[in-house]
C-alpha positions in Angstrom: 202.6 -66.4 3.8 202.7 -63.0 5.3 198.9 -62.6 5.1 198.3 -65.7 7.1 201.1 -65.0 9.6 199.5 -61.6 10.3 196.1 -63.1 10.6 197.4 -65.3 13.4 199.9 -63.2 15.2 198.7 -59.5 15.3 197.2 -59.1 18.8 194.6 -56.5 18.9 193.9 -56.5 15.2 190.4 -55.6 14.1 190.5 -56.7 10.5 190.4 -60.5 11.1 186.8 -61.3 10.1 187.8 -63.0 6.9 190.8 -64.8 8.3 189.2 -68.3 8.5 187.7 -68.0 5.1 191.1 -67.0 3.7 192.7 -70.0 5.4 190.2 -72.6 4.1 191.5 -74.6 1.0 189.2 -74.0 -1.9 188.7 -77.7 -2.7 188.0 -80.9 -0.8 190.8 -83.2 0.3 191.8 -85.5 -2.6 194.3 -88.2 -1.9 195.8 -87.9 -5.4 196.5 -84.2 -4.9 198.6 -84.9 -1.8 202.3 -83.9 -2.2 204.9 -86.7 -2.6 205.8 -88.5 0.5 209.3 -87.7 1.9 212.3 -90.0 1.9 213.9 -89.7 5.3 217.2 -91.0 3.9 217.6 -87.5 2.5 218.9 -85.0 5.0 216.9 -82.2 3.4 213.7 -83.8 4.7 214.9 -83.1 8.3 214.5 -79.7 9.8 217.1 -80.6 12.4 219.9 -83.2 12.7 222.5 -83.1 15.4 225.6 -83.5 13.1 224.5 -80.6 10.8 224.3 -76.9 11.3 220.6 -75.9 11.5 218.2 -73.7 13.6 218.0 -76.2 16.4 221.7 -75.4 17.2 220.7 -71.8 18.1 220.6 -70.3 21.5 219.1 -66.9 22.4 221.4 -64.0 21.7 222.9 -62.0 24.5 222.7 -65.0 26.9 225.1 -67.5 28.4 223.2 -70.5 27.1 225.1 -72.9 24.9 224.4 -75.7 22.5 225.8 -79.0 23.8 224.5 -81.5 21.2 228.0 -82.8 20.6 228.2 -84.2 24.1 224.5 -84.7 24.8 223.7 -88.0 26.5 220.2 -88.4 25.0 218.1 -87.7 21.9 215.0 -85.5 21.4 212.6 -86.3 18.6 210.9 -83.0 18.1 207.7 -82.6 16.0 207.1 -79.0 15.0 203.7 -77.3 15.1 201.7 -76.0 12.2 203.7 -73.5 10.1 201.6 -74.0 6.9 198.5 -71.8 6.6 198.0 -71.8 2.8 194.8 -72.7 1.0 196.4 -74.1 -2.1 196.3 -77.7 -0.7 195.4 -79.5 2.6 199.0 -80.7 3.2 202.3 -78.9 2.8 204.9 -80.0 0.3 208.3 -80.5 1.6 209.7 -78.8 -1.5 208.0 -75.5 -0.4 211.1 -73.5 0.6 209.1 -70.6 2.0 207.4 -72.9 4.5 210.6 -74.7 5.4 212.4 -71.4 6.0 209.5 -70.1 8.1 209.5 -73.4 10.1 213.3 -73.2 10.7 213.3 -69.5 11.7 210.4 -69.7 14.1 209.6 -73.0 15.8 212.8 -75.0 15.2 214.8 -72.0 16.5 212.4 -71.0 19.2 211.2 -74.4 20.5 213.4 -77.3 19.5 216.5 -75.4 20.6 215.2 -75.5 24.2 216.5 -79.1 24.3 220.0 -78.6 22.7 221.8 -78.4 26.0 221.1 -82.0 26.9 219.8 -83.8 23.8 220.7 -84.3 20.2 217.9 -82.8 18.2 216.1 -84.8 15.5 213.2 -82.9 13.9 211.6 -84.3 10.7 209.9 -82.2 8.1 206.5 -83.7 7.3 203.5 -83.0 5.1 201.8 -81.0 7.8 198.1 -80.4 7.6 197.2 -76.8 6.9 195.9 -74.8 9.9 192.3 -74.8 8.7 192.3 -78.6 9.3 191.7 -77.9 13.0 188.6 -75.9 12.2 187.1 -78.2 9.6 184.5 -79.4 11.9 181.7 -80.5 9.5 183.8 -82.2 6.8 186.4 -85.0 6.9 189.0 -83.0 5.0 191.0 -81.9 8.0 191.0 -85.3 9.6 192.3 -86.8 6.3 195.0 -84.2 6.1 196.1 -84.9 9.6 196.3 -88.6 8.9 198.7 -87.9 6.0 200.8 -85.8 8.3 200.9 -88.5 11.0 201.9 -91.1 8.4 205.1 -89.0 7.7 205.9 -88.5 11.4 205.5 -92.3 12.1 207.7 -93.1 9.1 210.3 -90.6 10.3 210.4 -91.9 13.8 210.8 -95.5 12.6 213.7 -94.3 10.3 215.2 -92.5 13.4 215.0 -95.7 15.4 216.5 -97.8 12.7 219.3 -95.5 11.7 220.0 -92.9 14.4 219.0 -93.9 17.8 221.3 -96.9 18.6 219.6 -97.5 21.9 220.0 -94.0 23.3 217.5 -92.5 25.8 214.7 -90.5 24.1 212.8 -87.3 24.8 209.6 -86.9 22.7 208.6 -83.3 22.3 206.1 -81.4 20.2 203.8 -78.4 20.1 200.2 -78.0 18.8 199.9 -80.1 15.6 203.2 -81.6 16.6 201.7 -82.7 19.9 198.7 -84.3 18.2 201.2 -86.5 16.3 203.5 -87.0 19.3 200.5 -88.2 21.4 199.7 -90.8 18.8 203.4 -91.7 18.4 203.5 -92.7 22.1 200.4 -95.0 21.5 201.9 -96.7 18.5 205.4 -97.2 19.7 205.9 -96.7 23.4 202.7 -98.2 24.7 203.4 -101.3 22.6 207.0 -101.7 23.5 208.4 -102.2 27.1 211.9 -101.7 25.6 211.1 -98.3 24.2 209.3 -97.3 27.4 212.6 -98.0 29.2 214.3 -95.6 26.8 211.7 -92.8 27.4 213.1 -89.9 29.5 209.9 -87.9 29.2 207.4 -86.6 26.7 206.7 -82.9 26.4 203.2 -82.8 24.8 202.7 -79.1 24.9 199.9 -77.0 23.2 197.1 -79.5 22.8 194.7 -81.5 25.0 196.0 -84.7 26.5 193.7 -86.6 28.8 194.8 -87.9 32.2 193.9 -91.5 31.1 195.3 -91.1 27.6 197.7 -94.0 28.1 197.5 -97.2 30.2 201.3 -97.4 30.8 202.5 -93.8 30.6 201.3 -91.4 33.3 201.4 -87.6 33.7 204.6 -86.4 35.5 204.0 -85.4 39.1 207.3 -83.6 39.8 210.4 -82.1 38.1 212.5 -85.2 37.9 210.1 -88.1 37.3 210.9 -90.0 34.1 209.0 -92.2 31.7 206.0 -89.8 32.0 204.5 -86.9 30.0 204.2 -83.2 30.6 201.6 -80.9 29.0 200.0 -77.5 29.3 198.0 -74.9 27.4 198.6 -71.2 28.3 195.9 -68.6 28.6 195.5 -65.2 30.1 194.6 -65.2 33.8 191.0 -65.9 34.6 190.0 -67.3 31.2 188.8 -70.7 30.0 188.9 -72.7 26.7 186.3 -75.5 26.5 188.1 -77.7 24.0 191.0 -78.1 26.4 188.9 -78.6 29.5 189.8 -81.6 31.6 193.2 -81.9 30.0 196.3 -82.6 32.0 198.0 -79.3 33.0 201.5 -79.2 34.3 202.7 -76.0 35.8 206.0 -75.2 33.9 207.4 -73.3 36.9 207.0 -76.0 39.5 206.5 -79.1 37.3 203.6 -80.2 39.5 199.8 -80.4 38.7 198.5 -78.8 41.8 196.7 -75.4 41.7 199.1 -73.4 43.8 200.1 -70.2 42.1 203.8 -70.2 41.2 205.3 -66.7 41.5 207.2 -65.0 38.6 210.4 -65.2 40.6 210.5 -68.9 39.6 210.5 -68.0 35.9 214.1 -68.5 34.8 213.5 -66.7 31.6 211.2 -66.4 28.7 212.6 -65.9 25.2 210.6 -63.6 22.8 210.1 -64.2 19.1 213.1 -62.0 18.3 215.3 -64.6 20.1 217.6 -61.9 21.4 217.3 -62.0 25.2 216.0 -63.8 28.3 213.2 -62.1 30.2 213.7 -63.3 33.7 210.7 -63.3 36.1 208.5 -62.9 33.1 205.3 -64.4 34.4 203.9 -66.5 37.2 201.7 -69.5 36.5 198.7 -71.3 38.0 197.0 -74.5 36.9 193.2 -74.1 36.5 190.8 -76.7 35.1 193.2 -78.1 32.5 194.9 -74.8 31.6 197.8 -72.8 32.8 196.9 -69.2 33.7 199.4 -66.4 33.2 199.2 -62.6 33.5 200.0 -61.0 30.1 203.7 -60.2 30.1 204.9 -56.7 30.0 207.8 -57.2 27.5 206.8 -57.5 23.8 207.4 -60.6 21.8 204.9 -63.0 23.3 201.8 -62.8 21.1 198.3 -64.1 21.8 196.5 -66.3 19.3 193.6 -64.6 17.6 191.0 -66.0 15.2 187.6 -64.6 14.4 184.6 -66.6 15.7 186.7 -68.2 18.4 186.5 -65.6 21.2 188.3 -67.8 23.7 191.3 -67.9 21.5 191.7 -64.1 22.1 193.0 -65.0 25.5 195.3 -67.8 24.4 199.0 -67.6 24.6 199.2 -70.8 22.5 201.9 -69.4 20.2 204.0 -68.6 23.3 203.6 -71.9 25.2 207.3 -72.5 24.9 208.5 -69.0 24.7 207.1 -67.9 28.1 208.9 -70.7 29.9 211.9 -71.4 27.6 214.6 -71.5 30.2 212.5 -73.5 32.6 211.9 -76.1 29.9 215.6 -76.2 29.1 216.6 -76.7 32.8 213.8 -79.2 33.4 215.0 -81.4 30.4 218.5 -81.3 31.9 217.1 -82.4 35.3 215.0 -85.2 33.9 218.0 -86.5 31.9 220.2 -86.5 35.1 217.5 -88.3 37.0 217.1 -90.9 34.2 220.8 -91.5 34.0 221.0 -92.0 37.7 218.1 -94.4 37.6 219.7 -96.4 34.8 223.1 -96.5 36.5 224.8 -93.7 34.6 223.6 -94.7 31.1 
């Protein structure tokens, strides 16, 4: 695991030329070789549940932030990003304790926890597609692996609706691969059900491309308190582009609008680095530009860029830090949208 982690996270590294080759599974996708599907009746198949101690309960050390899931008025269904980089198979096994531990200590702690002041956190483990699936452009392997992963997410969400939700308002949130699956989840459940759309506080579809016309009934959010809508952005270093995300919706996470006005760093309530031991207030400003959010590279350490050989535009991407750079703003915005939703629904 450490080799793949370093391939992805070491900004400025010069020895990455073989990284993609290392990440590619050595065989084609074979359905019979896919790990056993999870049973979501088993708590171990959830990375986070609100009535159990887990990494989603955490708050950054040395801050005044607090977990409030016990009294939270809504739920968040959080779909974690790719944390499986191995080449052994195209989809992760839920019995892989190293992957589970890595997931919990990084993205469940650093991303899902952003919602724990206002929402009860439900985060399924799933047979996530290995990272190389997103670069498997000439073969169907990656697509098939992602389909397996989505089948699990869809099953987990249905189990959540049947057993945990009890009609409570819902936030949908994800990042990267998680957002790929969350985007489809909105199609399969919320677009098809007026009842579920009434329960939707908002969807945070962060770290992947979402088109302005992705849905017929769910629109991009236009301000900080609109509900029943979606928010999305992809963060890059100021002045750079990334063609695959061109013409995506981009929400400025400092103003929660989609205009191109530069939001100054004084509006940044606090980024939280990978060490999860502080808030860096006024960390970065932000500007929407052609489907991306531009930021100047932050001075404090702990907010890595995304580096892969042969993908020069990714050298400017803060994909891994999409949540971290704006952690406290996300937290406050989720609270604001929940308050607005409850007022709209008469105090529900």
